[in-house]
LOZAMAR-359435 format. One record per atom (N, C-alpha, C, O): x, y, z. Coordinates in steps of 0.02 Angstrom, whole numbers, plus 32768, in hexadecimal, padded with zeros to 4 digits. Each point is the difference from the previous one (the first is absolute). Layout:
LOZAMAR-359435
XYZ
...
END
This chain:
LOZAMAR-359435
47FCF3D8799B
7FCD80348001
7FD57FFE7FC1
7FC4800C8003
805D7FE57FC4
7FDD80067FC1
7FF47FBC7FE0
80227FCF800E
7FAB80307FC6
7FF37FC57FD8
802280067FBC
803C800E7FFC
7F9E7FE97FD0
801C80057FBC
800880497FED
7FD080278004
806D7FEC7FE6
800E80447FEE
800980067FB4
801C7FD27FE1
7FCD80658003
8008800C7FB9
802980407FF7
7FEE8035801A
80487FC67FC0
8029803B7FF2
7FDE802A7FCB
7FEF7FE77FCA
8006805A8045
7FDC802A7FD1
802C80367FE1
7FF280187FC9
80437FFC8059
802D80327FE3
804180048028
80057FE38036
802B80407FAD
8040800C8022
800A804B8003
800080217FCC
80087FFA8070
80038047800A
80438013801E
800D7FF4803B
801D802B7F9D
804280178016
80287FC98024
801F800C8033
7FDE7FB87FB0
80267FC8801C
7FDB7FD68032
801A7FCE8018
7FA880457FFA
7FD97FDA8030
7FC77FDC7FDC
7FDA801E7FDA
80217FA18031
7FC87FDA7FE4
7FC1800D8029
80017FFF803E
7FC8800F7F9F
7FC0800B8021
7FD37FC57FF2
7FF47FEE7FC6
7FF37FF38070
7FD67FC47FFB
7FBA800F801A
7FF6802D802A
7FDA7FAE7FBC
7FBC8002801A
7FEF7FBB801B
80017FCF7FDA
7FF0802D8066
7FE77FC2801C
7FB87FF57FE9
7FDB80307FF4
80137F908006
7FBC7FF17FE7
7FCB8021802C
7FCA80107FE7
80447FF98059
7FCE801E802D
7FF280497FEE
7FCB80198011
806480097FCE
7FF680457FED
7FC680077FCF
7FDD80338000
80197F9B7FD6
7FC980027FD0
7FBD80058023
7FD280217FE9
80297FBC8051
7FC380048028
7FF680488019
7FCA801C7FFC
806D8001801E
7FFC80458019
7FEE80317FC8
7FD7802C8009
80497FCB7FBC
7FF2802D7FC8
7FB77FFE7FEC
7FE280347FF2
80017F90800C
7FB97FF97FEE
7FD480218035
7FD080227FEF
80407FD38051
7FD7801E8036
8006804C8000
7FCE8023800A
806E7FF77FEA
800980497FFF
7FD9801F7FC6
7FDD80328008
80297FAF7FBC
7FDC801A7FC6
7FB58001800D
7FDE80327FF2
80077F988028
7FB97FFB800E
7FEA80338035
7FCD80227FF9
805B7FE4803D
7FEF802E8036
800080487FE8
7FD480278011
805E7FEB7FC6
800480457FE6
7FC5800F7FD2
7FE180358005
80107F9C7FCE
7FCB800B7FCF
7FBB7FFF8020
7FD380237FE9
80257FB5804A
7FBD7FF5801D
7FEE80328037
7FC580108009
806E8009801B
7FEF802B8039
802B803E8006
7FE58037800B
805D7FC47FF0
802C8038800E
7FF680397FCF
7FF180398014
80167FBA7FAB
7FFB80357FCF
7FB8801B7FF9
7FF8803C7FF6
7FD47F9A800E
7FBC801C7FFF
7FF38030803B
7FD9802F7FF9
80497FC78040
7FF9802D8039
802980407FF4
7FEA80378013
80517FC37FCE
802A803A7FF4
7FE5802C7FC9
8006803D8002
7FDA7FA47FCC
7FE480267FC7
7FC07FDE7FE7
80037FD77FD3
7FC4803A804C
7FC17FE17FEC
7FEA80147FB9
801580347FE6
7FC07FA27FFD
7FDE80127FC3
80227FEC7FC0
7FE880127FCA
804F7FC98038
80227FEB7FC3
7FE47FBD7FE9
7FE57FDB8028
802380147F97
7FEA7FBE7FE8
80267FC88022
803980088014
7FA57FC07FF4
801F7FC78023
80407FE97FDE
80307FEF8022
7FD280117F9C
803C7FEB7FDB
803B802E8012
80397FE98005
7FB980578003
8035802F8012
801F7FEF8043
803C80038009
7F997FEA8027
80197FED8042
802E7FC27FFB
80317FFC8025
7FBF7FD67FAF
802A7FC57FF8
804380137FE1
80347FE58013
7FCB80497FBD
804080187FE4
802980228036
803D7FF78004
7FA280318026
802380218037
801A7FCD8032
80378007801B
7FA17FC67FF2
80167FCB802F
803E7FDD7FE7
802E7FF38026
7FD37FFE7F99
803A7FDF7FE3
803D802E8003
80377FEA8010
7FBE80577FE0
803780308003
801A80088048
803C8006800B
7F967FFA8025
801480068045
80287FC48018
803180078025
7FBB7FBD7FC4
80247FC38013
804680007FE2
80307FED8022
7FD680297F9F
804280057FE0
802A80348024
803C7FF6800B
7FA580428008
802580348025
80177FE78043
803880118016
7F9F7FC8800C
80147FE38040
803B7FD07FF7
802F80008027
7FCE7FD97FA4
80367FD27FEF
804180277FF7
80347FEE801D
7FCA80487FBC
803D80287FF4
801780238040
803C8007800A
7F95800E8020
80138021803E
80267FD1802E
80328013801F
7FB77FAF7FE6
80227FCF802B
80447FEE7FE3
80317FF98025
7FD380017F98
80417FF17FE1
80318038800E
803A7FF38011
7FB1804C7FE9
802C8038800D
801580038049
803A800F8010
7F987FE1801D
80107FFE8048
80377FCD800E
8031800F8022
7FC77FB57FC3
80327FCB800B
803F800D7FD8
80377FEC8016
7FC380347FB1
803B80127FD8
802D80308026
803D7FFA7FFE
7FA480368026
8028802E8028
80277FDB8036
803B800E800B
7FA47FC28016
80237FD68031
803C7FDE7FDF
80378000801B
7FBD7FE37FAB
80337FD77FDF
803C80297FEA
80397FEA8007
7FBA80517FDD
8037802B7FE9
802C8015803A
803E7FFB7FFB
7FA4801B803C
80288015803A
80237FC4801F
803980058017
7FA67FC17FEB
80207FC4801B
803D7FEE7FD7
80357FF2801C
7FC5800F7FA2
80397FEF7FD5
803880338009
803B7FED8000
7FB480528008
80348034800A
80257FF68042
803880188008
7FA97FC58027
801F7FF48041
801B7FB88006
800E7FE98038
7FFA7FF57F90
80217FBF8000
7FD47FC68015
801A7FCB8011
7FA4803E7FEE
7FD27FCA8012
7FEA7FDD7FC0
7FE380207FD4
80297FA08027
7FEC7FDA7FC5
7FB47FF58000
7FE27FF18033
800080177F92
7FB77FFB7FF9
7FEE7FC87FD0
80207FF77FCC
7FAC7FE28045
7FE77FCC7FD3
7FD2801E7FCB
7FFC7FE67FC8
7FE180508049
7FD0801E7FD2
7FC5801C8026
7FFF8003803D
7FCF80117F9D
7FC2801C801C
7FC77FD17FF0
7FF87FEB7FC7
7FE08005806B
7FC77FD37FF5
7FC08021801A
7FFD80188038
7FD07FE97F9D
7FBE80178013
7FD67FC48014
7FFF7FCE7FDC
7FDD8038805B
7FD67FC88017
7FC1801D801F
7FF5803D7FFD
7FE27F99801F
7FBD80148013
7FFE80388034
7FCF80258004
80667FE28025
800180348033
8028803D7FEA
800D802D8029
80077FD67F98
8026803A7FE8
803E7FEB7FDB
7FFC7FDF7FCC
803E8036804D
803F7FF07FDF
80387FFA8032
7FFA80158039
803D7FCE7FB0
803B7FF9802B
803E80007FD6
80037FE07FCB
80308046804C
80427FFE7FE2
80277FCB8026
80108009803B
80007FC07FA4
801D7FC68022
804B80088007
802580027FCF
7FF28002806F
80478007800F
80207FBB8008
7FE27FD2801C
805C80287FCD
80267FC3800A
802B8005803F
80157FCD801B
7FF780707FFD
8029800A803B
7FDE8031802F
7FD580277FEB
803E7FD78054
7FEC8034802F
8029803F7FF1
80397FFB7FE9
7FAB80408024
8027803E7FF7
80407FFD8029
7FFF7FE88039
803880317FAC
80407FFB8024
80068031803B
80267FF2802F
7FB680457FCF
800480338035
7FBB801C800F
7FD27FFA7FD7
802580248064
7FC080218010
7FF080387FCE
7FC680097FED
806D801B7FFE
7FF580387FD1
7FE57FE77FBD
7FD3801E7FE3
80497FAA8005
7FE97FE57FC0
7FB87FE78004
7FD980087FD1
80147FDB8069
7FBB7FE98008
7FD1803C8003
7FCA7FFF7FE2
804980368041
7FD6803A8006
7FF3801E7FBB
7FC6800F7FEF
806F7FFA7FEA
7FF8801E7FBE
7FD67FD47FD2
7FD680197FDA
80357FA68029
7FDA7FD27FD6
7FB680018014
7FD480007FD5
801E7FFF806C
7FBB7FFB8018
7FD880407FF1
7FC67FFC7FED
805A803E801B
7FDC803F7FF7
7FF580107FB7
7FD580297FEF
80527FB87FE4
7FFC80107FB8
7FBB7FF07FE3
7FE780257FD7
7FFB7FA3803F
7FBF7FED7FE5
7FC98032800F
7FDF80187FD2
80167FFA806E
7FCE80328010
800D80447FE0
7FD180227FEB
806F7FF28010
800F80407FDE
7FEA7FFC7FB7
7FE280307FE7
802C7F997FF8
7FEA7FF87FBA
7FB480037FFB
7FE680207FD2
7FF77FC0805C
7FB680017FFF
7FE580478008
7FD080137FE0
80508015804C
7FEB80468009
800C80287FC1
7FD780297FEC
80627FCB7FF3
800F80227FC1
7FCE7FED7FCA
7FE9802C7FDB
80077F948020
7FCF7FEA7FCF
7FBC801F800F
7FDC80147FD2
80127FF1806E
7FC180208013
7FFF80487FEA
7FCD80187FE7
806A800C8021
800580457FEA
7FF680087FB5
7FDD802D7FE9
80427FA77FF2
7FF980017FB7
7FB87FF37FEC
7FE580217FD4
7FFB7FAE804D
7FBB7FEF7FF0
7FD080398010
7FD480107FD9
8036800F8062
7FD580398012
800B803B7FD1
7FD080227FED
806F7FE97FFF
800E80357FD0
7FDE7FF37FBE
7FE3802D7FE2
80217F948006
7FE07FEF7FC1
7FB480068005
7FDF80137FD0
80067FDB806B
7FB780058009
7FE880487FFB
7FCB800D7FE4
805D80228037
7FED80477FFD
800380197FB8
7FD380227FE9
80637FCE7FF5
800980177FBA
7FCA7FE67FD3
7FE880247FD3
80037F9D8037
7FD07FE07FD2
7FB880038019
7FD47FE17FE2
802080458054
7FBD7FFF801E
7FCA80197FD0
7FC67FEC8006
804B80407FCC
7FCD80197FD2
7FF97FD67FC1
7FCB7FE27FF5
8069801B7FE1
7FF97FDE7FBF
7FFB7FB48004
7FE07FE17FD5
803E8000805D
80017FB78005
7FED7FEB8047
802A7FE78027
7F9880247FE9
7FE97FF68045
80077FB78016
80117FF3803A
7FE27FDE7F99
80057FB98011
80477FEF8016
800B7FDD8032
8026803B7FA7
80467FF38012
801180248041
80267FE68029
7FC080567FE0
800D8027803C
7FE87FDC803F
80247FFD8032
7FA07FE77FCB
7FE57FDB8039
802B7FC38010
800E7FF1803A
80087FEB7F91
802A7FC58009
804380138021
80187FDD802C
8005805B7FBD
803F8017801C
7FF880168049
802B7FF5802A
7F9B802A7FE4
7FF480148045
7FFC7FC3802E
801A80018038
7FC67FCB7FB0
7FFE7FC18027
80467FE5800A
80127FEB8038
801780157F93
80457FE58006
8029802B8030
802C7FE68023
7FC8805C7FDE
8022802A8031
7FEE7FEC8047
802B7FFC802B
7F947FF87FE1
7FEA7FEB8042
801D7FBC8013
80177FF78039
7FEA7FD97F98
80167FBD8010
804C7FFF800D
80177FD88028
800F80547FB6
80488003800C
8010801F8044
802E7FEA8021
7FAB80487FF3
8009801B8044
7FEE7FCC8034
80227FF98033
7FA87FE17FC0
7FED7FCA802E
80367FCA8002
80107FE68036
800D800A7F90
80367FCF7FFD
803C80178029
801E7FD98025
7FF480677FD3
8039801A8027
7FF18000804A
80297FEC8029
7F9A802A7FEA
7FEE80048046
7FFD7FBC8021
801B7FF68037
7FC57FD97FA8
7FFB7FBD801D
80457FE18008
800F7FE08033
801C80287F9A
80427FE28004
802C80208035
80317FE18015
7FBF805B8000
802980218033
7FEA7FEF8047
801E80188030
7FAF7FBE7FD7
7FEF7FE68043
803D7FDA801B
801A7FD47FDC
7FFE803A8060
803D7FE2801A
7FF87FB78014
800D7FED8039
7FDC7FEA7F97
7FF47FB9800E
80287FD77FCD
7FEE7FFE7FC5
80457FE28050
802A7FD77FD5
7FD77FC57FE5
7FDC7FE18026
8029800F7F98
803180177FCF
7FE880397FD3
801B80087FCA
7FB3801F804A
7FED803B7FDA
803B80328000
802D7FFA8028
7FD080357FA9
803880307FFA
800C80258041
803A800B8013
7F908009800F
800880238040
80217FD48033
80278019802A
7FCB7FA67FD5
80207FD1802D
804A7FFA7FF1
80297FF8802D
7FE9800C7F93
80477FFE7FEE
802480408014
803A7FFE8015
7FA3803A7FE5
801D803F8018
800C7FFC804C
803580138018
7F997FD3800C
80087FF78049
803A7FD1800F
8028800D802D
7FDD7FBB7FAC
80377FD1800D
804380217FF5
802F7FF58026
7FD680347FA5
804180217FF2
8014802E8039
803B80058011
7F94801E800D
800F802D8037
80157FD9803E
803180118021
7FA97FB97FEF
80127FD68039
80447FDF7FF5
80277FF9802F
7FE67FF27F94
80407FE17FEF
80398030800D
80347FEE801C
7FC280517FCF
80348033800A
800B800E804A
803980068017
7F907FFE800F
800580118047
801D7FC58029
802B800A802A
7FBD7FB97FC7
80137FC58028
803D7FDC7FE3
801D7FD58022
7FF5803C7FA0
80397FE07FDF
7FF77FB47FFB
80307FDA8007
7F9180117FEE
7FF27FB87FFB
7FC57FF67FD0
7FC88014800F
80447FCD7FB8
7FCB7FF17FD1
7FCF7FCE801E
7FC380057FF4
80567FCC8033
7FD57FCE801E
7FCF801F8031
7FC47FF27FFE
80558039802E
7FD480228030
7FCC802B7FDD
7FC57FFF8010
805380277FBE
7FD3802D7FDC
7FCA7FDA7FDC
7FC680147FFF
804C7FB47FE3
7FCF7FD87FDC
7FCF7FE08030
7FC47FFA7FF1
80547FF18049
7FD57FE18032
7FC980318016
7FC57FEE8002
804E804F800F
7FD080328016
7FD080117FC7
7FC380038009
8058800A7FBC
7FD780147FC6
7FD07FC97FEC
7FC7800E7FEE
804E7FB38015
7FD57FC97FED
7FC77FF78033
7FC97FEC7FED
804580218053
7FCB7FFC8033
7FCA80357FF2
7FC47FF28004
8053804B7FEB
7FD080357FEF
7FD97FED7FC1
7FC3800A7FFC
80607FDC7FD2
7FDF7FEC7FC2
7FCE7FC8800B
7FC980017FE4
804A7FCF8045
7FD37FC8800F
7FC280198026
7FC97FE87FF4
804180478039
7FC8801C8027
7FD280287FD2
7FC37FFE8008
805A80277FC9
7FD780267FD1
7FD87FD17FD4
7FC6800D7FF0
80597FBC7FFC
7FDD7FCD7FD9
7FC57FE48027
7FCA7FF67FE4
80417FFD805C
7FCA7FE7802B
7FC880348006
7FC57FEE8001
804D80528003
7FCE80358003
7FD580007FC1
7FC380078004
805D7FF27FC2
7FDA7FFF7FC1
7FD27FC27FFD
7FC880047FE6
80507FC48034
7FD57FC48003
7FC2800D8029
7FC97FEE7FED
80408032804E
7FC7800F802B
7FD080327FDF
7FC37FF98006
805980387FD6
7FD6802F7FDB
7FD77FDA7FCC
7FC5800E7FF6
805B7FC37FE9
7FDD7FD77FCE
7FC77FD8801F
7FCA7FFC7FE3
80447FE58056
7FCC7FD88021
7FC5802B8015
7FC67FEE7FF5
8049804D8028
7FCA802D8015
7FD880177FC4
7FC380048002
8060800C7FC6
7FDE80167FC4
7FD17FCA7FE4
7FC8800F7FEB
80507FB38016
7FD67FC97FE7
7FC37FF8802C
7FC87FF67FE7
8042800D805C
7FC87FF7802E
7FCD80397FFD
7FC67FF68011
805080457FD7
7FD180387FFB
7FE480077FB9
7FE180337FF0
802A7F9A7FE6
7FE080007FBF
802B80187FC6
7FE97FFD7FC7
8053801B8046
802D80177FCA
802E7FC77FEC
803C8000800E
7FA67FCE7FD0
80247FC27FF4
803D80097FD3
80377FE88011
7FC1803A7FB6
803780067FD0
803B8025801E
80397FE97FFD
7FB980538020
80368027801F
80207FD9803A
803D80008007
7F997FE08021
801B7FD98038
802B7FC67FEA
80337FF1801F
7FB87FEF7FAB
80277FC87FE6
804680177FEA
80317FDE800E
7FD3805D7FD0
804180197FEA
802B8016803B
803C7FF38000
7FA5802D8031
80268012803C
801D7FC28022
80397FFF8016
7F9F7FCD7FED
80157FC18020
803B7FE27FDA
80327FEE801E
7FC8800D7FA0
80367FE27FD8
803F80298002
80377FE58007
7FC2805E7FF5
803B802B8002
80227FFB8044
803D80018004
7F9B7FFB8031
801D7FF98043
80267FBE8007
80357FFF801E
7FAF7FCB7FC7
80227FC08001
804380047FDC
80327FE58017
7FCD803D7FB0
803E80077FD9
803580288026
80397FEB8005
7FB4804F8016
8030802A8024
801B7FDC803D
803D8002800D
7F987FDC8018
80167FDC803C
80317FC97FEE
80347FF88021
7FBC7FE27FAB
802C7FC97FEB
8042801B7FE6
80357FE68010
7FC880507FC7
803E801D7FE3
802D801B8037
803D7FFA7FFC
7FA680258037
8028801B8038
80257FC88024
803B80078010
7FA27FC37FFE
801F7FC88023
80367FDF7FD5
80367FEF8019
7FBC80087FA7
80317FE17FD4
803E802C7FF7
80377FE67FF9
7FC0805B8007
8039802E7FF7
80327FF88039
803D80017FF5
7FAA7FF88048
802D7FF78039
80247FBC7FFA
803B7FFB800F
7FA07FD27FDC
801F7FBE7FF8
803680027FCA
80337FDE8007
7FC380497FC4
803280057FCC
803F80218018
80387FEC7FED
7FC18047803E
803B8021801C
80277FCF802B
803D7FFD7FFC
7F9F7FDC802E
80227FCE8029
80227FCB7FD4
80387FEB800F
7FA580017FBD
801C7FCD7FD3
804180197FE2
80317FDB7FFD
7FD080637FEC
803D801C7FE3
803780048034
803A7FF27FF2
7FB48022804C
803280088034
80207FBE8012
803C7FFC8009
7F9B7FD07FFD
80197FBF8016
80237FD87FC8
802C7FD7800E
7FC180367FB3
801A7FD77FC9
803180237FD3
80237FE07FD9
7FE08064802A
802D80257FD4
80487FE98009
801B80008037
80047FED7F92
80457FEA8001
800B7FB88014
80397FE97FFF
7F937FF38013
80077FBA8013
7FFF7FD47FC1
7FD080047FD9
80637FD3801C
80017FD57FC4
7FCF7FC68009
7FF27FEB8038
7FF67FFB7F90
7FD07FC98003
801F7FC1801F
7FDD7FD58018
806680277FE6
80217FC6801C
7FF07FF7804A
80017FC8801A
7FEF80708008
7FF07FFB8047
7FBE7FDC800C
7FF77FDF8034
7FD980287F9E
7FBD7FE6800B
7FF17FC17FD8
7FCC7FE1800A
8060800C7FC8
7FF07FC87FD4
80027FBD8026
80247FF98032
7FB67FD87FB5
7FFF7FBD801B
802F7FD47FD6
7FF77FFA7FC4
803C7FE9805D
80307FD77FDC
7FE97FB87FF6
80197FDD7FD5
7FB7800E8053
7FE57FBC7FFA
7FC280027FD2
7FC780008017
804780017FA9
7FCB800A7FCF
7FE67FBD7FE7
80267FD27FF1
7F978029800B
7FE17FC57FE3
800380067FB4
7FE5802F7FE3
803C7FA17FFC
800680017FB8
7FD97FC77FE0
7FEE7FD08023
800680357F9D
7FDD7FCA7FDC
80287FEC7FC3
8023802A7FE2
7FD97F968009
80237FEA7FC4
7FD780127FC1
7FC380078004
805E80007FC3
7FDC80157FC4
7FD27FCA7FE4
7FD180107FDC
803C7FB08033
7FD87FCA7FE3
7FC37FEE802C
7FDE7FCF7FF1
801580568044
7FC77FF3802C
7FBF80137FDC
7FFB80367FE3
7FD47F9C801F
7FBF80107FE0
7FDE80388026
80088007803D
7FD180217F9F
7FE0803B801F
7FCE7FED8035
7FFA80228033
7FE17FA67FC3
7FD07FEC8034
80247FEB8040
7FE8800D8037
80527FD37FC2
80287FEE803A
801E803E8021
80058004803D
800F802B7F9A
801B803F801A
7FCD8023802C
801080188036
7FB27FEB7FB2
7FCB80228026
7FF17FDA8041
7FFC801F8035
7FFC7F9F7FC7
7FED7FD9803B
80387FFB8033
7FF48008803C
804A7FEC7FAD
80377FF1802E
802A803D8014
80277FFC802F
7FD0803C7FAD
8027803B8010
7FD5803D8012
8005801B8037
7FCF7FF97F9A
7FD7803C800C
7FD27FF6803D
7FFF8029802D
7FDC7F9F7FD4
7FD17FF48037
80247FEC8041
7FE380078036
805A7FE07FC4
80247FE8803C
802880398020
7FFD800A803C
8028801C7F9A
802C8034801B
7FDE80458003
8016802C8024
7FB57FDD7FB4
7FDA803E7FFF
8028803B7FE5
7FF280398012
803F7FBB7FC4
802580357FDE
7FE1800A7FBB
7FE17FD37FE4
802980698001
7FE5800F7FBE
80327FF77FC8
7FED7FFE7FC5
80547FFE804B
80347FFA7FCD
80387FD38018
80118000803B
800C7FDA7F97
80347FCF8010
803780017FCB
7FF180017FC4
804F7FFF8051
80367FFC7FCF
80007FBA7FE0
7FF17FCE8021
8020802F7FA0
80067FC17FDC
804A7FF07FFA
802680267FE1
7FEF7FA2803D
80487FF08004
800B7FB87FE8
7FD97FD38010
805B80247FC8
80137FBD7FE9
804B7FF88008
802880257FE3
7FEC7FA88045
80467FF1800D
8026803E8018
8038800E7FEB
7FA880178042
801F803B801D
7FFF803E7FD5
801A80348014
7FC97FC77FB0
800080397FD2
7FBB80207FFE
7FCE7FDE7FF7
803080638011
7FC180257FFF
7FE880087FB9
8024801B7FD5
7F9F7FCD801E
7FE480037FBC
7FCC80377FF8
7FF9801C7FC9
7FE37FF3806C
7FCA80317FFB
7FD78002803F
80167FEA8035
7FAD802F7FC5
7FD380048039
7FB97FF07FE9
7FEB80167FCB
7FF17FC3805D
7FBB7FF07FF1
7FD4801A8038
80117FFA803B
7FB680227FB3
7FD5801F8031
7FB77FEC7FF4
7FEE7FE57FCD
7FEA802B8065
7FB87FF57FF9
7FE680277FC5
7FD47FE97FDB
80478053801C
7FEB802A7FC8
800F7FDF7FBD
7FDA80097FD0
805C7FD0802D
80137FDF7FC2
7FCC7FCC7FEA
7FF87FF37FC5
7FE47FF1806B
7FD07FCB7FF2
7FBC801A7FE8
7FD87FDA7FE5
801B80658026
7FBD801B7FF2
7FEE7FFD7FB6
7FC57FFC7FEF
806C80067FE6
7FF17FFD7FB8
80007FB97FE4
7FF77FF67FC4
80127FD98067
80027FBA7FEA
7FC17FDC8019
7FF57FFE803C
7FE37FE57F98
7FC37FDC8015
80127FC78030
80327FDE7FF8
7FA48018803B
800D7FCD8033
80057FBA7FE3
80267FD7801A
7FB5801C7FB1
80037FBD7FE3
80447FF07FE1
800E7FC67FF1
801C806D8005
80437FF57FE5
80357FF88036
803A7FF07FF1
7FB3801C804E
80327FFD8035
801D7FBA8009
80397FF98017
7FA17FD47FD7
80197FBC8008
80327FEC7FCA
80227FCD8006
7FE2805A7FC5
802E7FEE7FC9
803A80327FF8
80357FEE7FE6
7FC1804F8031
803680327FFA
802B8000803F
7FE97FEB8036
8054802C7FC3
802F80018039
801180488013
7FEC80307FDF
80387FD68058
801680418018
802780257FCA
7FFA803D7FFA
802E7F9F7FE0
8028801F7FCB
7FD480247FCC
801680317FE2
7FAD7FB68015
7FD3801F7FCF
7FE18041801A
7FE9802A7FD9
80177FDF8068
7FDE803A801E
80318033801E
7FEC8039800E
80537FB47FFC
802E802C8022
8013803E7FD7
7FFB7FFF7FC2
801980358060
8017803E7FE2
804C80048007
801B7FE78031
800780387F9F
804980088008
800F80338037
7FD7802B800F
80637FD0800E
801680308033
801680407FDE
802B80007FD4
7FB780388040
801280417FE4
7FF580358036
7FF57FF1803A
800F804E7FB0
7FFB80378030
7FBC8009801F
7FF98028802E
7FD57FB37FBB
7FBD8006801E
7FF57FD08039
7FD180088028
80597FC47FDE
7FF67FCF8035
80407FEE8025
7FFF7FD7802F
803980457FBD
80417FF0801F
802580408012
7FFE80317FDB
80237FCF805F
8024803B8017
80427FEA801F
80077FC68016
802B80677FEC
803F7FEF8021
7FFB8008804B
7FD480248018
80577FBB800F
7FFC80038049
80108045801D
7FEF800E8039
8032801C7F9F
801480428018
7FC980357FF5
800880398016
7FC27FB57FC8
7FCC80317FF1
7FDF801A8040
7FF57FDA802F
7FFD80667FD2
7FDD801E8039
7FBB7FE08007
7FDD7FF67FCF
80107FFA806F
7FC07FDE800C
7FC5802A7FEA
7FCE7FE57FEA
8037805E801D
7FCA802B7FE9
7FF67FFB7FB5
7FC880027FE7
80707FF67FF4
7FFB7FF67FB8
7FE07FBD7FF0
7FDB7FFA7FCF
80337FD48059
7FE17FBE7FF6
7FB58005800B
7FD97FE27FDA
801280438059
7FB88009800C
7FDF80257FC7
7FC87FF07FEC
805B80417FF9
7FE580267FC8
7FF87FD37FC3
7FCE80067FDC
80637FCE8018
7FFC7FD17FC8
7FC57FD08009
7FDC7FF27FD1
801B7FF5806D
7FC77FD4800E
7FBE80237FEF
7FD37FE27FE3
8028805E8031
7FC280257FF4
7FF4800A7FB6
7FC87FF87FE7
806D80197FF4
7FF8800D7FB8
7FEF7FC17FD9
7FD780027FD2
80477FC58042
7FF77FC27FDC
7FC67FD6801B
7FEE7FCE7FE2
7FF680468057
7FCA7FD9801E
80187FBD801B
7FDA7FCF7FFE
8063802E801B
801D7FC28019
800B8006804B
800F8036801A
7FEA7F928009
800C7FFF8048
80437FE08013
801580038039
800C7FDC7F96
80417FE0800C
802F800E7FC6
7FEB80017FC6
80558009804B
8033800B7FCD
803C7FD3800D
80137FF5803A
800A7FF37F91
803D7FD98006
803B802E800F
800480387FE6
80297FB18043
803E8025800D
80387FDA7FDD
80107FC78013
800E80587FBB
80317FDE7FD5
804180268001
8002803D7FFA
80357F9E800D
8043801D8001
802A7FDC7FCC
800F7FC58007
800580617FC5
80297FE37FCA
7FDF7FC27FE1
80227FCE7FF3
7F9E80368002
7FDC7FC97FDF
7FED7FC7802E
7FE07FD07FEA
803380348056
7FF07FCB802F
7FCC80178033
80088036801E
7FC47FA37FEC
7FCD80128031
801C7FF48047
80177FC98010
7FE6806B8019
80197FF98045
7FC880098033
800B7FF7803C
7FB980197FAD
7FC88008802F
7FC3801C7FDF
7FFC80067FC2
7FD3800A8067
7FC1801C7FE8
7FE780318034
80067FF4803C
7FDE80437FAD
7FE68032802E
7FB580087FF2
7FEB80027FC6
7FEE8003806F
7FB880067FF8
7FE6803E8023
801E80198030
7FAB80007FB7
7FDF8039801F
7FEE7FF18048
8006802B802C
7FE37F987FE1
7FEC7FEC8043
803B80038031
7FF880188038
80437FD17FB2
803B8001802D
801380488011
8010800F8039
7FEE801D7F95
80138046800C
7FCF80218030
80148022802E
7FAB7FD27FC7
7FCE8020802B
7FFF7FE38046
7FEF80248030
80237F9D7FD8
80047FE38043
803880238028
7FF7800F803B
80427FFD7FA4
803680258020
7FE980468012
800D80198037
7FD180087F9A
7FE88044800B
7FD08003803B
8006802C802B
7FCB7FA67FD8
7FCF80008036
80217FF38044
7FEC801D8033
80467FB77FCE
80247FF3803E
8026803F8016
80038010803B
801B80127F94
8026803C800F
7FD28036801E
801280228030
7FB37FE67FB1
7FD080318019
7FE97FEE8046
7FFA802C802B
7FF97F937FE1
7FE87FEB8042
8034800C8036
7FEE80118039
80527FE77FB6
8036800A8032
80108049800A
801A80148034
7FD880147F98
801180478003
7FC280288015
7FE580267FD8
80057FD18065
7FC1801F8017
8007804C800A
7FD080257FF4
806A7FF18020
80098048800A
8015801F7FBE
801D7FDE7FD5
7FD680618022
801380247FC4
803B802D8011
7FF780338020
80457FB97FCB
803C80268014
800180457FDE
802F8027800C
END
């Protein structure tokens, strides 16, 4: 979902990150507030004042989203749900969960916490706006805007379209009634996907009627919601089919290995281009020495490939590229995602017994989904 993330603070044990795309949103919000929103709310102020208000409004929006996601994270942690942290990106923010909620009740409480926090923040902002309306009118106007935006944030998030908060509330209720997370997610994701399609259509109509900027944002937001809804259902299926399955079940025991004295140009021509794998174990006389990958070659100039060998480019086997056969397959997928690798060595007591790839796991998953047409 995200590109390059920057950690900006740690809040009560949760790391808060800003995706590079958020900087685009921050700039657009500041400009929009200074150029149109605040001049409409309070005409007649100097242009520089509007820019200060725009910057303050953007910072307030940033804090509002952090508090919204922080509320999700605190309640999630209290209910035993592991969290990766909070990330702000171009469409707002997200509290990244490592696990699905264990019960319908825990999901309901976690989902409703964000909108409740936004309503509370809106109340504080409106109260501050009233108190400061006379002596500090500029601050009062900014707080009034933040009160409005927090109510809008709460209202939009309560739309019953998964994965919005309202969609999660709906899923928790369906989960409780049907006693099936899979069924509940299926229904909720269909509604979320349909809502995303509706926003896309609104965006298209807006663009065709001359409202290009608003239409463009509606279109992008609809694409995001639709994609997130579909991916959420796939993640539930993935957890259901792979939870508790050891990597030994999916690993390939017939692994293509390379010797350490092989020249890099020969490695590329005879292995990478022939087998189409991105990583290969380096083995000598039955002993595992390391792993060499396409990524390993990127820092080596091509003119040196004819003189350097695999031994010069290989990486040692460690926890970033090697796993035991008993490891849960979901944990292996998580490691692949964190390390940006598509293949991992399977090692038992220092001996390589196989290799597991993202492609092999997903082929099994796709076959399972194709065979499981009904939703039990």
